[in-house]
KELO-222109 format. One line per 8 residues: number of its first residue (from 1); for each residue z, y, x of N, C-alpha, C, CB. Coordinates in steps of 0.2 Angstrom, whole numbers, plus 2048, in hexadecimal, padded with zeros to 3 digits. Glycine has a CB too. Example, Ala and Ser with C-alpha at 12.3 -4.5 7.8 and 13.67 -1.06 7.14 Angstrom:
1> 827/7E4/842/827/7EA/83E/827/7F0/842/82D/7EA/839 | 823/7F5/840/824/7FB/844/827/800/840/81D/7FD/846
REM end
This chain:
1> A72/167/EA7/A73/16D/EAA/A7A/16E/EAB/A70/174/EA7 | A7E/173/EAF/A85/172/EAE/A87/178/EAA/A88/172/EB4 | A8C/178/EA6/A8F/17C/EA1/A8F/184/EA6/A97/179/E9F | A8D/189/EA1/A8B/191/EA4/A91/193/EA6/A87/196/E9F | A96/191/EA1/A9D/194/EA4/AA3/190/EA3/A9E/19A/EA1 | AA7/190/EA7/AAD/18B/EA7/AB3/18F/EA9/AAC/185/EAD | AB8/190/EA4/ABC/194/EA3/AC2/191/EA3/ABB/198/E9F | AC4/18E/EA9/AC9/189/EA9/AD0/18C/EAB/AC8/184/EAC
9> AD1/192/EAC/AD7/195/EAF/ADA/19A/EA9/AD5/199/EB7 | ADD/19C/EA7/ADE/1A2/EA3/AE1/1A8/EA8/AE4/1A0/E9D | AE0/1AD/EA6/AE3/1B4/EA9/AEA/1B5/EA9/AE0/1BA/EA6 | AED/1B6/EAF/AF4/1B8/EB0/AF5/1BE/EAF/AF6/1B6/EB6 | AF9/1C1/EAB/AFB/1C7/EAA/B01/1C8/EAE/AFD/1C8/EA3 | B01/1CE/EAE/B07/1D3/EB3/B0D/1D2/EB0/B06/1DD/EB4 | B12/1CE/EB3/B1A/1CD/EB0/B1D/1D3/EB3/B1D/1C6/EB2 | B21/1D3/EAE/B27/1D8/EB0/B2B/1D6/EB6/B2D/1D9/EAA
17> B2D/1D0/EB7/B31/1CE/EBC/B2F/1CA/EC2/B36/1CB/EB9 | B32/1C5/EC4/B2D/1C2/ECA/B28/1BD/EC6/B32/1BC/ECF | B23/1BC/EC9/B1E/1B9/EC7/B1D/1B3/EC7/B1B/1BA/EC9 | B1A/1B0/EC1/B1B/1A9/EBF/B17/1A6/EC3/B1A/1A6/EB8 | B1B/19F/EC3/B17/199/EC8/B10/198/EC3/B1D/192/EC8 | B0B/197/EC9/B03/196/EC4/B04/190/EC3/AFC/196/EC7 | B00/18F/EBE/B00/189/EB9/AFA/184/EBC/AFD/18C/EB1 | AFC/17C/EBF/AF7/178/EC1/AF0/17A/EBE/AFA/171/EC0
25> AEB/178/EC3/AE5/179/EBF/AE2/171/EBF/ADE/17E/EC2 | ADF/16F/EBB/ADC/169/EBC/AD4/16A/EBD/ADF/163/EB5 | AD3/16A/EC3/ACC/16A/EC6/AC6/167/EC3/ACC/168/ECC | AC1/16A/EC3/ABB/167/EC1/ABA/161/EC5/AB6/16B/EC1 | AB6/15B/EC1/AB5/154/EC6/AAE/157/ECC/AB2/14C/EC1 | AAC/153/ED0/AA7/155/ED3/AA1/154/ECF/AA7/152/ED8 | A9E/15B/ED0/A98/159/ECC/A91/157/ECF/A97/160/EC9 | A8D/156/EC9/A87/156/ECD/A83/15B/ECB/A82/14F/ECD
33> A82/15D/ED2/A80/164/ED5/A78/166/ED4/A81/164/EDD | A73/162/ED2/A6C/164/ECE/A6F/169/EC9/A69/15D/EC9 | A6C/16F/EC9/A6C/173/EC5/A66/175/EC0/A6E/178/EC8 | A5F/172/EC4/A5A/172/EC1/A57/16A/EBF/A55/176/EC6 | A55/16B/EB9/A53/164/EB5/A4E/162/EB9/A4F/165/EAD | A4E/159/EB9/A49/155/EBC/A41/157/EBB/A4A/14F/EBA | A40/15B/EB4/A3A/15B/EB3/A38/163/EB5/A38/15A/EAB | A3D/167/EB9/A3B/16E/EBB/A3A/16D/EC2/A41/174/EB8
41> A36/173/EC4/A35/176/ECC/A3A/17A/ECC/A2E/17A/ECF | A3F/17B/ED2/A42/180/ED4/A3D/186/ED6/A46/17E/ED8 | A3C/18B/ED4/A3A/193/ED5/A37/195/EDD/A40/198/ED3 | A3C/191/EE0/A3C/192/EE6/A3F/18C/EEB/A3F/198/EE7 | A3E/18C/EF1/A42/187/EF6/A49/18A/EF9/A3D/185/EFD | A4D/185/EF9/A53/186/EFC/A51/189/F04/A57/17F/EFC | A4E/187/F07/A4D/18B/F0C/A49/192/F0D/A4B/187/F10 | A44/193/F07/A43/199/F07/A49/1A0/F04/A3D/199/F03
49> A4D/19C/EFE/A53/19F/EFB/A56/1A3/F02/A57/199/EF8 | A59/19C/F06/A5E/1A0/F0C/A5A/1A6/F11/A61/199/F10 | A55/1A2/F13/A52/1A8/F16/A51/1AE/F14/A4C/1A7/F17 | A4F/1AF/F0D/A4F/1B6/F0A/A55/1B9/F09/A4C/1B5/F05 | A59/1B6/F07/A60/1B7/F06/A64/1BA/F0B/A64/1B2/F05 | A62/1B6/F13/A67/1B7/F18/A66/1BF/F1B/A66/1B1/F1F | A60/1C2/F17/A5F/1CA/F19/A64/1CF/F16/A58/1CC/F17 | A69/1CC/F13/A6E/1D1/F0E/A74/1CF/F12/A6F/1D0/F03
57> A77/1D4/F16/A7C/1D4/F1B/A82/1D5/F15/A7B/1DB/F22 | A87/1D0/F18/A8D/1D1/F14/A94/1D2/F19/A8D/1CB/F10 | A98/1D2/F16/AA0/1D2/F1A/AA2/1CA/F19/AA7/1D7/F15 | AA8/1CA/F1D/AAB/1C2/F1F/AB1/1C1/F1C/AAC/1C0/F27 | AB3/1BC/F18/AB9/1BD/F17/ABD/1B4/F18/ABA/1C0/F0F | AC2/1B4/F19/AC6/1AE/F18/ACA/1AD/F13/ACB/1AF/F1D | AC9/1A8/F0D/ACD/1A8/F07/AD1/1A2/F09/AC9/1A6/F00 | AD7/1A4/F06/ADE/19E/F07/AE3/19E/F00/AE4/1A1/F0F
65> AE6/198/F01/AEB/197/EFC/AF0/193/EFF/AE7/192/EF6 | AF6/193/EFB/AFC/192/EFF/AFD/189/EFE/B04/197/EFC | B02/186/F02/B02/17F/F02/B05/17D/EFC/B04/17C/F07 | B03/176/EFB/B06/174/EF5/B0E/171/EF6/B00/16D/EF2 | B10/16D/EF4/B16/16A/EF4/B18/164/EF8/B17/168/EED | B13/162/EF6/B13/15A/EFA/B0F/159/F02/B0E/154/EF5 | B0C/15E/F05/B06/15E/F08/B08/15D/F0F/B03/164/F07 | B01/15B/F13/B02/15A/F1A/B03/160/F1F/AFD/156/F1D
73> B01/166/F1C/B01/16C/F1F/AFC/16E/F25/B07/16D/F22 | AF7/16B/F24/AF1/16B/F28/AEC/171/F27/AEF/165/F27 | AEB/171/F21/AE6/177/F1E/AE1/175/F1E/AE4/17D/F21 | ADE/16D/F1F/AD7/16B/F20/AD3/16A/F1B/AD7/166/F22 | AD6/16B/F14/AD3/16A/F0C/AD3/164/F0B/ACD/16C/F0A | AD8/15F/F0E/AD9/158/F0B/AE0/157/F09/AD8/153/F10 | AE4/15C/F0C/AEB/15A/F0C/AEE/15F/F07/AEE/15A/F13 | AF5/161/F07/AF8/167/F03/AFB/16C/F05/AFB/165/EFF
81> AF8/16D/F0C/AFA/171/F10/AF8/179/F0F/AF9/16E/F15 | AF7/17E/F11/AF4/185/F0F/AEC/182/F10/AF8/18D/F16 | AE9/185/F0B/AE1/185/F0C/ADE/18A/F0D/ADE/182/F07 | AD8/18B/F0F/AD2/190/F12/ACD/18E/F13/AD3/192/F17 | AC8/194/F12/AC1/192/F15/ABE/199/F15/ABC/18D/F10 | AB9/199/F1A/AB5/1A0/F1C/AB0/1A1/F13/AAE/19E/F25 | AB0/1A5/F14/AAC/1A8/F0C/AA9/1B0/F0F/AB4/1A9/F03 | AA1/1B1/F0D/A9F/1B6/F0D/A9D/1B9/F06/A9A/1B5/F12
89> A9E/1B4/F01/A9C/1B6/EFB/AA1/1BA/EF6/A99/1B0/EF9 | AA4/1C0/EF9/AA9/1C2/EF6/AA8/1C9/EF3/AAF/1C0/EFA | AAA/1CB/EF0/AA7/1D1/EEC/AAF/1D5/EE8/A9F/1CD/EE5 | AAF/1DB/EE8/AB2/1DF/EE2/AAF/1DD/EDB/AB1/1E6/EE2 | AB2/1DD/ED7/AAF/1DC/ECF/AB3/1E1/EC9/AB1/1D2/ECC | AB9/1E4/EC9/ABA/1E8/EC4/AC0/1EC/EC7/ABB/1E4/EBC | AC0/1F4/EC4/AC6/1F8/EC7/ACC/1F7/EC2/AC3/200/EC9 | ACA/1F6/EBC/AD0/1F6/EB7/ACD/1F0/EB1/AD0/1FF/EB3
97> AD1/1EB/EB3/AD6/1E9/EB6/AD2/1E8/EBE/ADA/1E1/EB2 | AD5/1E7/EC3/AD4/1E7/EC9/AD3/1DF/ECA/ADA/1EA/ECD | ACB/1DD/ECC/AC8/1D8/ECD/AC3/1D6/ED3/AC5/1D7/EC7 | AC4/1D2/ED5/AC0/1CF/EDB/ABC/1C9/EDA/AC4/1CC/EE1 | AB8/1C6/EDC/AB4/1C0/EDB/AB3/1BC/EE2/AAE/1C3/ED7 | AB3/1B7/EE2/AAE/1B2/EE9/AAB/1AD/EE5/AB3/1AE/EF0 | AA7/1AB/EE9/AA2/1A4/EE8/AA5/1A0/EED/A9A/1A5/EEA | AA5/198/EEB/AA6/193/EED/AA3/18D/EEB/AAC/192/EEC
105> A9F/189/EF1/A9A/182/EEE/A9F/17E/EE9/A98/17D/EF6 | A9D/17C/EE6/AA0/176/EE1/AA1/16F/EE4/A9C/175/EDC | A9E/16F/EE9/AA0/168/EEE/AA7/16A/EF2/A9A/166/EF4 | AA9/172/EF2/AAE/171/EF7/AB5/16E/EF8/AAF/177/EF8 | AB7/16C/EFE/ABE/168/EFD/AC3/16C/EFD/AC0/163/F01 | AC2/172/EFE/AC7/177/EFE/AC9/17A/EF8/AC6/17C/F02 | AC4/17B/EF4/AC5/17F/EED/AC9/17B/EE8/ABD/180/EE8 | AC9/175/EE7/ACE/172/EE4/AD5/174/EE3/ACE/16C/EE6
113> AD6/175/EEB/ADE/176/EED/ADF/17E/EEB/AE0/175/EF6 | ADB/181/EEC/ADA/188/EEA/ADD/188/EE3/AD3/18B/EEA | AD7/184/EDE/AD8/184/ED8/ADE/182/ED6/AD4/182/ED6 | AE2/17D/ED8/AEB/17A/ED6/AEF/181/ED9/AED/170/EDC | AED/184/EDD/AF2/189/EDF/AF3/190/ED9/AEE/18C/EE7 | AEC/190/ED7/AEB/196/ED2/AEC/19C/ED5/AF0/195/ECD | AEB/19D/EDC/AEB/1A3/EDE/AE9/1A3/EE5/AF0/1A6/EDE | AE7/1A9/EE9/AE3/1AA/EEF/AE4/1AF/EF3/ADC/1AB/EEE
121> AE2/1AF/EF9/AE3/1B6/EFD/ADC/1B7/F00/AE9/1B5/F02 | AD9/1BD/EFF/AD2/1BF/F04/AD4/1C2/F08/ACD/1C3/F01 | AD2/1C0/F0E/AD4/1C3/F15/ACE/1C5/F17/AD6/1BE/F1A | ACC/1CC/F16/AC6/1CE/F19/AC6/1CE/F22/AC5/1D6/F17 | AC1/1CD/F24/AC2/1CC/F2C/ABF/1D1/F2E/ABE/1C5/F2F | AC2/1D2/F36/ABE/1D7/F3A/ABB/1D5/F3E/AC0/1DB/F3D | AB7/1DB/F43/AAF/1DA/F45/AB3/1D3/F4C/AAA/1E3/F49 | AB9/1D4/F4D/AB9/1CF/F53/ABD/1C8/F51/ABE/1D3/F5A
129> ABB/1C7/F4B/ABF/1C0/F49/AB9/1BB/F46/AC6/1C1/F42 | AB3/1BD/F4B/AAF/1B7/F49/AAF/1B1/F49/AAB/1B7/F4A | AB5/1AE/F4F/AB6/1A8/F51/ABC/1A6/F4C/AB8/1A7/F59 | AC1/1A9/F49/AC4/1A8/F43/ABF/1A6/F3E/AC8/1AE/F42 | ABA/1A9/F3D/AB7/1A7/F36/AB5/1A1/F38/AB2/1AC/F33 | AB2/1A0/F3C/AAF/197/F3F/AB4/192/F3E/AAC/197/F48 | AB9/194/F40/ABF/191/F40/AC0/18E/F39/AC5/196/F42 | AC0/191/F34/ABF/192/F2B/ABB/18F/F29/ABE/197/F29
137> AB5/18E/F2D/AAE/18B/F29/AAE/184/F2A/AA6/18D/F2C | AB2/180/F2E/AB2/17A/F30/AB5/177/F2B/AB6/179/F36 | AB2/171/F2B/AB7/16B/F26/AB9/166/F28/AB3/169/F21 | ABF/163/F27/AC2/160/F2B/AC7/15F/F2F/AC0/15E/F2C | AC8/166/F32/ACC/169/F37/AD3/16C/F33/AC8/16F/F3B | AD6/16E/F3A/ADE/171/F38/ADB/178/F3A/AE7/16D/F3E | AD8/17A/F33/AD9/182/F33/ADC/188/F35/AD9/184/F2F | AE2/185/F33/AE8/18A/F34/AEA/18A/F3D/AEF/188/F2F
145> AE9/184/F40/AEC/184/F46/AEC/189/F4C/AEC/17F/F48 | AF1/18C/F4C/AF1/193/F52/AEF/198/F4E/AEB/193/F58 | AEF/199/F48/AED/19F/F45/AF4/1A3/F41/AE7/19D/F3E | AF6/1A8/F43/AFC/1AA/F41/AFB/1AD/F3A/B00/1AF/F46 | AFE/1AC/F35/AFF/1AE/F2E/B07/1AF/F2D/AFB/1A8/F28 | B06/1B2/F27/B0B/1B3/F22/B0A/1B3/F1B/B0F/1B8/F25 | B10/1B1/F17/B0D/1B1/F0E/B0C/1B8/F0D/B12/1AF/F08 | B07/1B8/F09/B05/1BF/F05/B0C/1C1/F00/AFD/1BE/EFF
153> B0D/1C8/EFE/B13/1C9/EFB/B12/1C7/EF4/B15/1D0/EFB | B0F/1C6/EF1/B0E/1C2/EE9/B0E/1BB/EE8/B07/1C3/EE6 | B08/1B7/EEB/B05/1B2/EE9/B08/1AD/EEF/AFD/1B2/EE7 | B09/1AF/EF5/B0C/1AB/EFB/B07/1A9/EFF/B11/1A4/EF8 | B00/1A9/EFC/AFA/1A8/F01/AFA/1A8/F07/AF5/1AB/F00 | AF7/1A5/F0C/AF7/1A9/F12/AF4/1AF/F14/AF5/1A5/F15 | AF8/1B3/F17/AF4/1BB/F19/AF3/1BA/F20/AFA/1C4/F17 | AEE/1BA/F22/AEB/1B8/F2A/AED/1BF/F2C/AE2/1B6/F2B
161> AF0/1BD/F33/AF2/1C3/F37/AEC/1C7/F3A/AF8/1C1/F3D | AEE/1CD/F3B/AE8/1D1/F3F/AE0/1D3/F3A/AE6/1CD/F46 | AE0/1D1/F33/ADB/1D2/F2F/ADC/1DB/F2D/ADB/1CD/F28 | AD6/1DC/F2C/AD6/1E3/F2B/AD8/1E6/F23/ACF/1E6/F2F | AD6/1E1/F1F/AD9/1E1/F19/ADA/1DA/F15/AD6/1E6/F14 | ADF/1D9/F10/ADF/1D4/F0D/AE2/1D5/F05/AE3/1D1/F11 | AE0/1D1/F02/ADF/1D2/EF9/AE4/1CC/EF6/AD5/1D1/EF7 | AE9/1CD/EF2/AEE/1C8/EF1/AEB/1C6/EEA/AF5/1CA/EF0
169> AEB/1C0/EE7/AE7/1C0/EE1/AEA/1B8/EDC/ADE/1C1/EE3 | AE8/1BA/ED6/AEA/1B4/ED3/AE3/1B3/ECE/AF1/1B5/ECE | AE1/1AC/ECF/ADB/1AB/ECA/ADB/1AC/EC4/AD8/1A7/ECB | AD6/1B1/EC4/AD4/1B5/EBC/ACF/1AF/EB7/ACF/1BE/EBD | ACA/1AC/EBA/AC5/1A9/EB7/AC1/1A5/EBC/AC1/1AF/EB3 | ABE/19F/EBA/AB9/19C/EBE/AB3/19B/EB9/ABC/197/EC1 | AAC/19B/EBC/AA5/19B/EBA/AA1/197/EBD/AA3/1A1/EBB | A9D/193/EBA/A99/18F/EBD/A94/194/EC0/A96/189/EB9
177> A90/193/EC5/A8A/195/EC7/A85/192/ECA/A8B/19A/ECA | A82/18D/EC7/A7E/188/ECA/A82/183/ED1/A77/18C/ECD | A82/183/ED7/A87/17E/EDA/A8B/182/EDC/A85/179/EE1 | A8C/187/ED9/A94/18B/EDB/A98/18C/ED7/A93/191/EDF | A9E/18E/ED7/AA2/191/ED3/AA2/198/ED3/AA7/18E/ED4 | AA3/19B/ED0/AA6/1A3/ED1/AAC/1A5/ECE/AA2/1A7/ECD | AB1/1A7/ED2/AB7/1A8/ED2/ABA/1AE/ED1/AB9/1A5/ED7 | ABD/1AF/ECC/AC0/1B6/ECA/AC7/1B8/ECD/AC1/1B5/EC1
185> AC9/1BB/ED0/ACF/1BD/ED1/AD2/1C2/ECF/AD0/1BD/ED7 | AD9/1C4/ECD/ADC/1C9/ECB/AE2/1CC/ED0/ADF/1C8/EC4 | AE0/1D2/ED4/AE4/1D2/ED8/AEC/1D7/ED5/AE0/1D6/EDE | AEF/1D3/EDB/AF6/1D4/EDB/AF8/1D9/EE1/AFB/1CE/EDC | AF5/1D9/EE5/AF9/1DC/EEC/AF3/1DC/EF0/AFF/1D7/EF0 | AF3/1E2/EF3/AEF/1E3/EF9/AF0/1E7/EFF/AE9/1E5/EF7 | AED/1E6/F05/AED/1EC/F09/AE8/1EC/F0F/AF4/1EC/F0B | AE8/1F2/F12/AE4/1F3/F18/AE6/1F6/F1D/ADE/1F5/F16
193> AE5/1F5/F24/AE7/1FA/F29/AE3/1FF/F2A/AE8/1F6/F30 | ADD/200/F28/AD7/204/F27/AD4/204/F2E/AD9/20C/F24 | AD5/201/F34/AD4/202/F3A/ACE/1FC/F3C/ADA/200/F3E | AC9/1FD/F40/AC5/1F8/F41/ABF/1F8/F3F/AC7/1F3/F40 | AB9/1F4/F41/AB3/1F2/F3D/AB2/1EC/F3B/AAD/1F4/F40 | AAF/1EB/F34/AAF/1E4/F31/AAA/1DF/F34/AAD/1E5/F2B | AAC/1DA/F34/AA8/1D4/F36/AA1/1D2/F31/AAE/1CE/F35 | A9C/1D4/F34/A96/1D4/F2E/A92/1CE/F31/A91/1DC/F2D
201> A8F/1CA/F2C/A8C/1C4/F2C/A83/1C5/F2A/A90/1C1/F27 | A7F/1C4/F2F/A79/1C6/F2C/A73/1C1/F31/A78/1D1/F2D | A6F/1BE/F2C/A6A/1B9/F2F/A6E/1B4/F33/A65/1BD/F34 | A73/1B2/F31/A76/1AC/F34/A7A/1AE/F3B/A6F/1A6/F35 | A7B/1B4/F3C/A7F/1B6/F42/A85/1BB/F41/A7B/1BA/F45 | A89/1BB/F43/A8F/1C1/F42/A8D/1C7/F46/A97/1BE/F45 | A8E/1CD/F43/A8D/1D4/F47/A92/1D9/F45/A86/1D7/F45 | A91/1E0/F46/A94/1E5/F45/A92/1EA/F45/A99/1E6/F47
209> A95/1F1/F41/A91/1F5/F41/A90/1F8/F48/A93/1F9/F3C | A8B/1FD/F4A/A8B/200/F50/A89/207/F50/A86/1FD/F54 | A8B/20D/F52/A88/213/F50/A84/215/F55/A8D/219/F4F
REM end
């Protein structure tokens, strides 16, 4: 059984001057993802789990982090260019202090680079950005090719153009949750244009609000 809580990043306080550079993070080794003992039977099958949970509609985000210092710049999760991946498991967590959370698979090749950066930006997607989400959901491709973006104001993580809202964060804590990691971020800056419908995901399909 994996350790129930892994806190390997310390909270970063609010500095009085320019933000301090995040300290490098020693990411966890690739884990054995079996969280149920060999002598145990999972209470539900993976297929049943996915089918039932697909009834919960969620918003969709793209989580990004800035490039490393010696990167190839292609954002594919294998080098040190900007990193990014599509994520629907995002939520607000705390008002005081302002915290948000997202979940990422422990097998993700993008997550170790976000962990090393120590910062990230949540880009909340709009109803017309399904194609953008798909481009960040693939593995081994140049995810940032042709995608306009600018540095977020505090961490420098890519802030994608034309998203309805964005949240600039520093990693506050990381916990294990079975075959995923629960990442908590402390909000440093945020913004929204207040226009347009959100991109929704339900039963394996993208959708939007209708009146």
